[in-house]
N, C-alpha and C positions, 0 to 999 in steps of 0.2 A: 778642720779650719773653724775658728772661732768667728762670731760676728765681729768682734772686736778687731782681729787680724783683718778681715774681709775690708772693714770700712777704711783701713788705712792702705789699701792697695794702691800703687802708684805714688805714695807719699812717703818720703824718706827713705832710708838704705835699708835693703833686703839682703840676707845672707844665705849662701848655700848651706846644706847639712855639714859639709866638710869645712867650710869657713866658720860656721858656729862651734863645731867640735874643736877647732883650732884655739877659738877664744876661751872655750871653757876648760880646755887641756884634756880633752876625752877623745874617744874614737867617735868616727861619723855613725858608727852602729849605735852608740849609746844615745847620741842626740836622736836618731831615728826611732829608737824605743821609747825615748821621752814623748816624741810626737805621737807614736802609736797609742801611747797611754794618756793622750790628752793633757800630759803636763806642760808641754811646750807648745803654745799656739803656732801654727805654720800654715801658710798657702800651699796649694799644690798647682804647678803649672800644667798646660794642656800636654806636656811631655810626661808628666807624672813625678816630677822632680819637686823637692820641698824648697821653700823660702821662707826664711825667718826673719820678721821685722826686727831692726836693731833695738828697738824700744822694748819689744818682747823679751829679746835675749837678755837686756840689761836685768829686767824685772825678775826674770827665771833665775838668773845666776844671783841675785840678792836673796830670793827665796831659799835657793839651795844652801846658801851661807848660813841661813838661820837655823841654829840647832834644833832637831825635832820638827823640821819642816814638814807642814801637812799631817802632823800625827796628833792624835788626840791623846788624852793623858794615859800614860802607860803603854802607849803603842809600840808594838815590837818592830824593830827595823833589822833587815838581814840583807847582807851584801853577798852576793856569789860571784866568785872569780875564777875563771876557767877560759882557755882559748878553743875548746870545744863546744861551738855553738848548740848542736843538738842535745848535749848533757845539761847545757845551762838551762835550756829550755825546760827539759824534764824535771830537774831540780827545783826550778821556780814553780812549776805546776805542783809538785808534791809539796812544797811548802806552803802554797796559798790554799791548797786543800786542808792541810793539818793546822795551819794558823791562820785562819781567815781574817784575823784582825791586824795580820803584819803587813808591812811595806817591804816587797822584794825588789831590790835593785841588782843590776848585773854590770860586770867588768870583764873585758877579754883579755887584759894583761896586766902586769904587775904595776907599770907606772899609772895606768888608768886606775887601778885598784887603790892606790895612794890618794889620788885626787878624789875618787868617789868616798872614802873614808873621811877625808876632810870636809866634804860637801854634805853627806847624808849622816854622819855619825851613827854608824850601825851598831846596834847591840851585840850581834853575831856576825862573823865573817867566815865564809867557807871558803877556803883557800887552796887551789891546786899548787903542787909544788914545782912541777915543770911546766913553765911558759916562757914565751919569747920576751926578749927586752929586759926583764927583771923577774927572778924566779921568786917562788913563795918563801924561801928562806929568808932572802933579803927584805921582802916586804914584811914579813913577821917581825924580823930584827928592828927595821926602822919604826914600826908602829909601837913595839914595846919600849923603845928608846925615848918615846915622846910622851910627856905627862898626859897631854889631852887625848891621846889614843891608847894609852895603856891599859885600859879597862876594857877594851874589845875583847868578847870571847872569841877565840879562833878554833874552828875545825878544820884541819888541814886534809886533803884528800890527795891520793896519788895512785897511779897505775904501776909504779916501780917500787914496791914496797921492799924495805930490807931494814936490819936491824939499826944500821947507822942513821938511815933516813929518819926513822922514829925519834932515835935518841938526838939527832941534830935539830929536827923542828921543835921537839918539847924544850931542847936547851934554848932554842930562839924565843920561846914564849908561848907556843901554841898550847891549847888546853887538850886537844885529842887529835889522833890521826886515823883516818879511815881509808882502807885500802879498796881500790877499783878492782874488778866490778863490784859494786854493792847493790842490795835491794833497797828500795824506796823505803821500807818499813824500817830497816836498820838505820837509814840516814836520817828520817824522822825522829828515832828515838835518840840519836847521838845528839841531835839539835837540842831537843827537850831536856836532856841531861844537863846541857850547860845552861838552863834557864829554869832553875827549881821553882821560881815564883810562878811560873806559868803552867806547872804541871796540871794542877786541878783544873784551871780555867779551861786548857787545852784538852783534858782527858778525852772528851767526847769525840775529837777528831781522829783518835787512834785508828 
């Protein structure tokens, strides 16, 4: 909780994490992650629930909508999309270790992925193929059909590999497909292969 948020307690409208998520078009888990990372100011009630000042939410949304938000010159942005929360956390940890200069965001389904891509403008998208609501194939097709997101590099991941899945996702515009289960060394190398300009800078993190 920030001093700024604390000073407005009792003044103006406050939203729950679920209400804030609805406003942003993401899941409540995404909002809670932003709060944990101190990106989104929030109060905590005696019962342990978060409350977000409407003014803070408006300012946060404006910041998200700015391309390259919070990123220094050349800062790498990676978005992880998977409905397996433990795997998301493991992948995030592996990337933060390998690319300490990177910002790593998360989404838990296809619809949230599309919203997050529009907000954070990632350089690389790690995309699970089988997810509820909207699968990775459709996410990939939609991103590659839009000029403003066509340049996003996409590493698809799947626990159900077959020749047709690889053929289909590459036809949708993905750059590579990695089959689950995979080790983190292989995962980091696949990410690095999509970022030739970062190979030398990140080489020490191998």
